[in-house]
C-alpha positions in Angstrom: 0.3 -0.1 -0.2 1.2 3.2 -1.1 -0.5 7.1 -0.4 -1.2 9.8 -2.8 2.1 11.6 -0.9 4.8 9.4 -2.8 3.2 9.7 -6.0 3.1 13.6 -5.8 6.2 13.2 -4.9 7.3 11.5 -7.7 5.4 12.9 -10.9 4.8 16.4 -9.1 7.4 18.1 -11.2 7.4 16.6 -14.2 4.1 17.0 -14.9 4.5 21.0 -13.2 6.9 20.8 -16.1 4.0 20.1 -19.1 1.7 21.8 -17.9 4.7 25.1 -17.9 4.5 23.6 -22.1 1.0 23.3 -22.0 -0.1 26.6 -20.9 2.0 28.9 -23.1 1.0 26.7 -26.0 -3.0 27.8 -25.4 -2.0 32.1 -24.0 -4.9 33.5 -24.0 -8.2 31.3 -25.2 -11.8 30.9 -24.2 -12.8 27.3 -23.4 -14.9 25.0 -25.2 -16.0 22.1 -24.5 -18.1 18.9 -27.3 -19.7 16.0 -25.6 -19.7 14.3 -29.9 -16.5 14.9 -30.5 -14.6 14.7 -27.2 -11.9 17.0 -28.1 -11.3 20.4 -26.2 -11.1 23.6 -28.2 -9.0 26.9 -26.5 -9.1 28.7 -30.4 -9.8 27.3 -33.8 -6.8 25.5 -34.3 -5.6 24.5 -30.2 -7.2 22.0 -29.2 -6.6 18.2 -27.7 -8.6 14.9 -26.6 -10.0 15.9 -23.0 -11.0 13.4 -20.6 -13.5 13.9 -17.6 -11.0 13.8 -14.5 -13.3 15.0 -12.2 -15.0 18.4 -9.9 -13.6 20.2 -6.1 -16.7 22.1 -4.4 -16.8 25.4 -2.9 -19.4 24.3 -0.9 -18.3 20.8 0.7 -14.7 21.2 0.0 -14.9 17.9 -1.6 -13.0 16.1 -4.2 -16.0 14.3 -6.6 -14.3 11.7 -8.8 -15.9 11.6 -12.6 -16.7 8.3 -11.9 -18.8 9.0 -9.3 -20.5 11.5 -10.8 -24.0 10.7 -12.0 -23.8 13.2 -14.9 -26.0 11.2 -17.6 -25.6 13.4 -21.1 -21.7 12.5 -20.0 -20.4 10.2 -23.1 -18.7 6.8 -21.0 -16.1 7.3 -23.3 -14.9 10.2 -21.4 -14.4 8.2 -18.8 -12.2 5.9 -19.9 -9.1 7.8 -17.6 -11.0 8.1 -14.3 -12.1 4.7 -14.8 -8.3 3.8 -15.5 -7.0 5.8 -13.0 -9.1 3.7 -10.1 -8.2 0.4 -11.4 -3.9 1.9 -10.9 -5.0 3.6 -7.9 -6.8 0.2 -6.4 -3.5 -1.6 -7.6 -1.6 0.1 -5.8 -3.5 1.0 -2.3 -4.1 4.5 -3.0 -7.2 5.1 -1.5 -7.6 8.3 -2.6 -7.8 7.4 -6.0 -10.3 4.7 -5.5 -12.6 6.7 -3.2 -15.7 8.5 -4.5 -15.7 11.8 -2.7 -13.0 13.1 -0.7 -12.2 15.8 0.9 -9.7 18.8 0.1 -7.2 18.6 2.6 -6.2 15.2 1.9 -6.2 15.4 -1.0 -7.4 18.4 -4.0 -8.3 18.4 -7.7 -4.7 20.3 -8.0 -2.8 17.0 -6.8 -4.9 14.3 -7.6 -4.8 16.4 -11.2 -0.8 16.3 -11.0 -0.5 13.1 -10.4 -2.9 11.9 -13.0 -1.9 13.8 -16.0 1.0 11.1 -15.2 -0.4 8.1 -14.1 -2.3 8.4 -17.8 0.6 10.1 -19.2 -1.5 12.4 -21.3 -0.6 16.0 -21.8 -1.4 18.1 -19.7 -4.9 19.0 -17.1 -6.8 21.7 -16.8 -9.2 23.4 -14.6 -12.4 25.0 -15.8 -13.7 27.3 -13.0 -17.7 27.5 -12.3 -20.0 29.2 -9.8 -19.8 26.8 -6.7 -16.4 24.7 -8.1 -14.4 23.4 -10.4 -13.9 21.4 -13.2 -10.9 19.3 -13.9 -10.0 17.7 -17.3 -7.2 15.8 -18.8 -5.5 17.3 -22.3 -3.8 14.6 -24.6 -2.0 14.9 -27.7 -1.1 18.2 -28.1 2.6 18.4 -28.0 3.0 16.9 -30.6 6.4 15.3 -29.6 7.6 18.6 -27.8 9.2 17.4 -24.7 9.1 20.7 -21.9 12.4 20.9 -20.0 12.5 23.7 -17.3 15.3 25.6 -16.5 16.1 26.8 -13.2 14.1 30.0 -12.5 10.8 27.3 -14.1 12.2 24.5 -11.2 12.6 26.5 -8.7 9.1 28.7 -9.9 7.3 25.2 -10.0 8.9 24.3 -6.2 7.9 27.3 -4.7 4.2 26.5 -6.4 3.8 23.3 -4.5 6.1 23.6 -0.9 2.9 26.8 -0.6 0.4 24.4 -0.5 1.1 21.1 0.3 3.7 19.1 2.7 5.5 16.9 0.7 9.7 15.3 1.7 10.8 18.5 -1.0 14.5 16.0 -1.8 12.5 12.8 -2.5 10.2 15.2 -5.2 13.4 17.2 -6.8 15.5 13.2 -6.8 12.7 12.0 -8.8 12.4 14.4 -10.8 16.6 14.7 -12.1 16.1 10.5 -12.3 12.4 10.8 -14.3 14.6 13.4 -16.7 17.2 11.5 -16.6 19.4 14.4 -15.9 22.8 14.3 -13.9 21.7 14.3 -10.0 23.5 12.9 -6.8 22.3 12.9 -3.1 24.3 13.5 -0.2 23.4 14.2 3.2 21.7 17.5 3.1 22.8 18.0 -0.5 21.6 17.1 -3.6 23.2 18.7 -6.5 22.1 18.2 -10.4 22.5 19.6 -14.1 19.9 20.7 -16.3 19.1 20.6 -19.3 20.2 23.8 -20.5 23.5 23.1 -18.8 22.4 25.1 -15.3 23.7 23.7 -12.4 20.9 23.1 -9.8 22.4 23.0 -5.7 19.6 22.3 -3.7 20.0 22.0 0.6 17.5 20.9 3.0 16.8 20.3 6.5 16.5 17.0 8.4 13.3 16.5 7.5 14.3 17.1 3.8 11.9 20.3 3.3 14.7 22.6 1.2 16.8 25.5 2.8 18.0 26.4 -0.4 18.4 26.6 -4.0 21.9 27.6 -5.5 22.1 29.5 -2.3 19.2 31.4 -2.6 15.6 30.7 0.0 12.4 29.4 -1.6 10.6 32.3 0.9 
């Protein structure tokens, strides 16, 4: 059995890298969902196949998986990824991925979508807010083989984002990112040294709990 945080630490930064590339491509946009074709359209020439993932409620402060939401107008085919993720979660023992509705303090839509983006090999996720909550979908096939790469500023920005939101082991998350990207890295004692895709050096120091203290000599705060 594993926890949702274990998988968040493993996947979050790689998924955020995909998000960075996705939002750079979208630019200013208005999103429209076509249930008949299964396409999310952002402009005349930017569209992605999509899958429903789930919704956040501002009223009940809960997350509801799309496969548990009784919406008869939603085609079954657009729930495939959410159901595949539930199957994967059952196999790995991640209860947050198999429980129909969970408290947002336990895992919110952003955390779950970052995990889903990695496990389901999506191009990214999209959060569509509405009055009383937000819809989360996975997007596919829109990267045309492009592989976004964080520079040091981008990676530090991504770390700042998730460090401000969630309680997790920062050292494990960074080491996982470097290893998943096949970047040269070493972790000894309270330090992690790495070389980013563009050749920049990345040196992070951590406290005994794995929380980052400085990156290249500067605090994240």
